[in-house]
N, C-alpha and C positions, 0 to 999 in steps of 0.2 A: 406499637413500637416493635423493633426487631426482637425475636425470641432467641436469636443466636447467642450461644455462650462460647467464650474463648476456648479453642481446642476442638470444638465440635466440627462435624462436616458442615460445610456451607451448602445451602440451596441457592445456586447462582442461575439467574436467567439473563441470557444475552439476546439482544435484538440487533439485526444487521440487515441491510437492504438486499443483499444477496450472499450466497454461501456456496462452497464447493458442491457440485462440480463447476459452478461459475468461477471464472478466473479473475484475479485482481489482488492487489496488495492488501486491501482491507479484508477481503474474504479469507485470504491465506492467514493473515494475522489472527483473526477470530478462531479459525480452525485449529491453528497450532497451539494457542493458549488454552482453548477449551478442552482439547483432548488430554492435555497435561493436567489441567485442573480437575477433570473428570476422574482421574485415578483415585483421588481421595475426597471428592466432593460430588454433589449431585448437580449436573450442569444441563440446562435446557437452552437450546437456541431456537428462537423464533425468526423466521426469514420468509422469503417469497418463493413461490413455486417455480420449478425449473422443469422443462420437458423431460420426461423419462425418470423423474424421481417420485418417491412416495410422499404422501401428505404427512406421514409420521414414520420415523425410523430411528434406529440407534446405530450410530457410526462411531467407532473408537470410544465407546462409552458415553457419547454425547446424545442426549435426547433431542432430536431435530423435529420441529414442527414447521410445515410450509403452508403458506396462505396465498390465495388468489390476490393479485395486485393489478392496479391500473397505472400506466405510465403518466408522466407529466411532460407536456410539450417543451421542446428545447433542451431537456435534461434526461439523462439516463438513470442517475442515482435516486432521485426522489420517486418513490412508489407509494401509491395510496392503497392500503390494505383494509378494506371495509370491515372485515370480521376480526382483525387482530386485536383491537382494543378490548372487546368483550372477552376474548380468550385469555388475554393477559390478566384481566381482572379475576379470572377463575383460578389463576395460579397462586401459589402461596410460597413465593421465594423469600429468602432472607435478604437478598440484594438484587436490584435490577440494574442492568448495565446495557449501554447502547453505544453505537459506533458511527462515526463519520459525520462531519459538518457538511450539510447539504442534503442529508437524508431526512425523511420525516419520522423515522424510527425513534430517534431520541426524544422527539416531542411527545409522542403517544406513550412511550415508556416512562418518561418522567412524570406524566400526569397520573399514570397508574400507580407509580411509586408514591406519589403525593397522596392519592386517595387511600392507599393501603398503609400509609405511614411507615414506609420502608425506605432504606437508603437507595440513592440513585447515583451511578457513576457513568460519566460520559468519557469516551476516548476519542481524541482528535487525531486524525491520521494525516492531516495537512490542511492548511488554510487556503481555500480557493481565492484566486485573484482574477476575477472574470472581467471581460470587457463587452461593450456593446449592449444589446438587449439583455443579455444574461446578467450583466452587472446590476441592472435595475431589479431583476428578480432576486439576485443575491442580497440586495439592500432590503427588500421586503422580507426575505427569510431571516436576515439578521435582526430586524426590528420586531417582527411578529412571531417568529418561531424560535430562533436561537436564544433570544432574550428570556424566553420562558424556561426552556430546559437548562440553560446555564444558571439561572437563578435557583432552580430546584436542586441542581446537582450538589451532592455532598463533596464530590471530588471530580476533577477533570484531569485525565491522564493525557499527556501529549507524547507522541513518539518522536517529535522533532523539537530540538531546543529553539530553532528559528521561529517556530509557531507561537512560542510563548509571548513574544512582543505583540503579535496580531490578536490572539485570543485574549490576552491580558487586558485589552481595552474594553472587553465586554463582560468581565466578571471580576470578582474578588480574587486576586492572584494567590492568596493563601490556599485556595482550593487546588492549585495546579501541582501535579507531580510529573516528572519526566521519566518515562520508561521507554527505551528505544525498541525498534523492531529487531528481529533476530534471524538466524539461519540454523539449519541442521548441519553442523560441520562435516559429518560423515557423508552427506549427499554430494560433497564437492571434492572428494578425494580422487586423485588419479585422472584428472581431466585437463591438466594444464598444458597438454601438447598443443602445438600451433595449428589452428584451423585455417580455413580459407575464405571466411565470410566476415563481412561487416554486418553487425547484427543490431537490430532494435528489438527490445522486449518490453511489452506493456500493452495496454488497451489502445485501440485505434480510435482516438478522438482528437478534436481540435486543440485540446489543452496540452497534448504531448509534443507538438512541434515537429511531427514526422516529415512535413513538407521540407523543412530545413535540411534534414538528412538526405532526402531524395535528390534535392537540388545539388547538395555538396557532392554526393556520390557521382552524379552525372558529370561533374567537373574533374574528378580524379580517376575515373574508371579506366581511362586509356593508359595512364602511367602505372596504375596499380590495379590490375585486372582481378579483383576479388569479387566474390558473389555478394549480393545484398539480401539479407533475410529480414523480413518484417514479421515478427512473431507476436501474436496476441489476438484477443477476441475483438471482433468488430464492435465498436461502440458508436457507430454512426458515420465514420469517416472512410471506410474501406473503398467505396466506389470513387470518391473524390481522389483518394491517393492513387488508385489504379489509373484514373484518367490523367493525373499529373505525370505518372511514370511513363505512360504512352507519349505524352507531349514531350517529355525529356529524352525519349528514346532509350529508356533503360528497362530492364526486365527483373525487378525484384521478385523474390519468392515470398508469397504471403502464406503464413502457416498458423494454424491453431493447434497447440500442442498441450496435452494433459500434463499436469505438473510432474507426474511420475516419469515423463520422458524429457524433462528439461535438461537433464544431464547431457543428452545428445546434442541439444542446441548449443550449450556452452562449449562442448567438445569441438563442434564445427566452427566456432567463432574465432577469428583472429583478434577482433576488438569488439566491444559492445558500446553503443552510443545511445544516450538518452537526452534528447533535445527539448525536454519538458519546459513548459511555461511556469509551472509550479509543482512542487513535491513537498513531502514532509521529510521522512527518512526512508527513501525508496529501497524496497527489497531488492530491486535489480542492481543497485549499487553494491549492496552487501554480497549478493550471490555471485555477481561477476567477479568481484575482487577475490572472493573466497575460492573461485574456480581458477584463479591464476590468470584471468583475462584482463587486459587493460580496459579500464572503464572511463569513457569520456562523457562529460555531462555539462549542461548549463549550470551556473552557480546558484541554483534554486534550493530552497529549504535548507537542510543541513549539509548540502554537498561540500561547501567550502570547509566547514569544520571537519567533516569526515575525511575528506581528501587530504587535508593537512595532517590529520592524525595518522592516516595509513600510508600516504605517499610522501610525507615529509616535505623536503625542500623542492621536490619535483611536482608538487600538487598542481601548480599552475599549468603544467604541461598537459593536464587532462581536463581542464575547465575551459569552456568557450562561451562567449556571449552571443555570437551570431554565426552565420554561415561562413563568412570569410575566415574568422578565427578557427572554426572547426576544421576547415580545409588546411589552413596553415599548420595547426597542431597535429592533425592526422598525418600530413605529409612528413612532418618532422619526426614523428614516431616511426612511421613505416620505413623511412630512410635510415634509421639508426636504432632498430629494435634492440640490438645487443646492449646498448647503453642503458636500457631501462630494465633489464632482466632482474638485477638485484633488488631494485625498488619494487617491482611487481611481486617478486617472491616474498619479500619482507611484508608487504601489504597483505598478501594471502595469509601468511602465518598470523599476523596481528588480528586480522578480521575474524579468523576462526577462534582465536583465543578470547577476544573481547565481546563478541556478539553471538549469542546462542538462544534458541527458543526456551531451553531449560531455564536459563537465567531470567529471561523475560517473564515466563509464566510464574516463576518464584517471586519476582518483584511485584507482579500483578496480584498474586495471592495475598501478599503482605499488605498491599494497598487496600484490597477488599476487606481484609481482617481489621485493618486500622479504622476504616469507616464504620464497620459493624461494632467496633469496640468503643466508639465515641459516646 
């Protein structure tokens, strides 16, 4: 059983399918909470190898171990790491934690925690809603993999309230705690000036709905001659998107930008658009709004709740169901931007006040301590 005593430093082991310098909301979340937890605790992150990184290194006080991995057809997130299980068994953490529904990391980590009789915490960053062939594989994952680690888990943290209904069908809901994503408010100061680009930020994969944005842009670019920036790491869809852009006779700029330079991306943006098919609580929503940039999104995950909280009675002006709605609401905004400035400024202030990584890491720390104290 755990040897942790209340008030002592915790030995925390996190596993995640990828970690910075890889980009993504899950990767950024784990990095931000881990570097804060590492100030007063011993934190180790097990993840996969990235070209140009070391197998073992210390970054911001986090002990990072990277392992060789093999990909899984049709998916980017599930990665098989042949040597990680045995290396996890050699660790002596107080608490084992893992992230992301769809990854294999929670499965192997929960088994290690079970063998070592240590607590296991799983963090859900969004509940996938896949279609076609991938839906069948998600069903297999749900039945044979998720059912195991969710049963073993002592606590399940969700970053999206909307995900509670989905994941609640698969486990005892008393295990669930809601802790949202966050931002570093200081990172988004002084960049609210008007840019000249319509911007997408996120991974380039079929679940992000980027085709909708490309098609919508092709229909408004004559009247509103703004640039189109597609910012994010290729996750299997870049070539398809480039081909579609040529077919639509548009010339978007595709960029991969390190997180340290994202401030410039937001500065150059007039609006940010996320046409995703599913999300939890997207960091792009929070970062865009905190930058003073109008954020348009499909009403997925916690979008409706967040937009109502921050945009108030104008929230519906920023939510769209399909391409035609996006065009209509984007045209309405661009034709009367001055009417939205007070709403955008208030949302910026509220976002910086309500959401911060310091608060998220503090809530996470208390959640871990609560599990260890059981």
